[in-house]
C-alpha positions in Angstrom: 0.3 0.0 0.1 2.9 2.7 0.7 4.4 2.2 -2.4 0.9 2.5 -4.2 0.9 5.8 -2.7 4.3 6.6 -3.9 3.8 5.4 -7.4 0.4 7.2 -8.0 2.4 10.5 -6.7 5.4 10.4 -9.2 4.6 7.7 -11.5 6.3 4.9 -13.2 9.2 5.2 -15.9 7.1 4.5 -18.5 3.9 7.3 -17.1 5.6 9.6 -14.7 3.4 12.2 -13.0 4.9 15.6 -13.7 5.9 17.3 -10.2 5.6 20.6 -11.6 7.6 23.4 -9.4 8.0 21.1 -6.2 11.2 20.4 -6.4 11.4 18.9 -2.7 8.3 16.3 -3.6 10.8 14.0 -4.5 12.9 13.7 -1.2 9.1 12.9 0.5 8.5 9.9 -1.8 12.0 9.1 -0.7 11.8 8.9 2.9 8.0 7.4 2.2 9.7 4.6 0.4 13.0 4.3 3.4 10.4 3.9 5.6 9.1 1.0 3.3 12.0 -0.8 2.9 12.7 -0.5 6.6 9.2 -2.3 7.0 10.1 -4.8 4.6 13.3 -5.8 7.0 10.9 -6.2 9.8 8.8 -8.4 8.0 11.7 -10.4 7.2 13.0 -10.6 10.2 9.7 -11.9 11.7 9.7 -14.6 8.6 12.9 -15.7 9.9 11.8 -16.5 13.5 11.3 -19.6 14.5 8.6 -21.7 17.1 10.9 -23.0 20.0 9.9 -26.4 21.3 7.0 -25.3 23.1 5.7 -23.6 20.2 6.2 -20.0 21.2 8.6 -17.8 18.9 10.3 -15.1 20.9 10.5 -11.7 19.2 13.9 -9.6 20.2 12.4 -6.6 21.1 13.8 -5.0 24.4 17.7 -4.6 24.4 19.7 -7.6 25.3 22.1 -7.1 28.3 25.3 -5.7 27.0 24.3 -5.1 23.8 24.6 -2.5 21.5 21.3 -3.5 19.8 18.1 -1.6 20.5 16.7 -5.3 19.8 16.6 -6.4 16.2 12.8 -5.7 15.8 13.0 -1.7 16.9 16.9 -1.2 15.6 15.9 1.0 12.5 19.8 0.1 10.9 19.0 -3.9 11.0 15.8 -3.7 9.5 17.7 -1.6 6.7 20.5 -4.4 6.5 18.0 -7.2 6.7 15.9 -5.4 3.4 18.7 -4.3 1.7 21.0 -7.6 2.0 17.6 -8.9 0.0 16.9 -6.3 -2.2 18.7 -5.2 -5.6 20.6 -1.8 -5.9 17.8 -1.1 -8.0 15.6 -0.7 -5.1 18.0 0.8 -2.9 19.7 3.0 -4.6 18.6 6.0 -5.8 20.9 8.0 -7.0 24.6 7.1 -8.4 27.6 8.7 -6.8 29.7 10.6 -9.1 32.8 8.2 -8.4 35.1 10.8 -6.4 34.3 13.1 -3.5 33.6 16.6 -5.4 31.1 17.5 -2.7 29.7 16.4 1.2 27.5 13.6 -0.4 28.4 13.6 -4.1 30.9 11.0 -4.2 28.4 8.8 -2.9 25.5 6.8 -3.9 22.0 7.9 -2.4 20.6 5.0 -0.6 17.4 4.4 1.4 18.9 4.3 4.7 17.5 5.6 8.4 20.1 8.5 8.4 19.4 9.6 4.5 15.5 9.3 6.1 16.4 11.4 9.1 18.8 13.9 6.9 15.1 14.7 5.0 12.6 14.6 6.8 14.3 16.3 10.1 15.5 19.3 7.7 15.3 22.9 8.9 13.7 25.7 7.0 14.7 28.7 5.8 13.2 32.3 6.1 12.1 31.9 2.5 10.7 28.2 3.4 13.2 26.2 1.9 15.0 23.0 3.5 18.5 23.4 4.4 20.7 21.3 5.3 19.8 18.1 2.5 23.4 16.7 0.7 21.3 14.0 -0.8 20.5 13.8 -4.3 17.5 11.9 -5.6 17.2 10.9 -9.3 13.6 10.7 -10.0 13.2 8.2 -13.3 15.6 6.2 -10.5 12.9 6.5 -7.4 10.3 5.0 -10.2 11.9 2.4 -11.1 12.6 1.2 -7.7 9.3 1.7 -6.7 8.3 -0.1 -9.6 10.8 -3.1 -8.7 10.1 -3.1 -5.2 6.4 -3.6 -5.8 7.3 -6.7 -8.2 9.1 -8.4 -5.1 7.0 -7.9 -3.1 3.5 -8.8 -5.3 5.8 -12.1 -6.2 6.6 -13.4 -2.6 3.1 -12.2 -1.9 4.3 -9.7 1.0 2.0 -6.5 1.6 4.4 -3.1 2.2 
């Protein structure tokens, strides 16, 4: 369902929807996509669990004593890692890097991670109403392809995201 919302907003690579003058809209759709990918990681975690001898499935929700993790179920980075390990780069890379470090983030790819989502959602607004401190770049056609490919993976696996 989340993927449908994005697709209806930006279109597909074969039927793109013009976003007009809102140059910041792709960042919002990117943030929504990162949420869907994190939820997919959570789904993969749940699907990996097996019942013990009494038939009880234990979800690691709270931090284990002495662990740096918040608990797998609540750890954003773990869920992104689970999703990224099972998804192709076409789904998780929204902008390719230039190959060298020519700017703050231009030398690396913009990928669907917790930090990338925070960069978009926790930005400040300047006095002119423009967001500040966004260093990620979003390729709108790659975003469209990512959503299309991700939807197909989810549909093939009979999962709903």
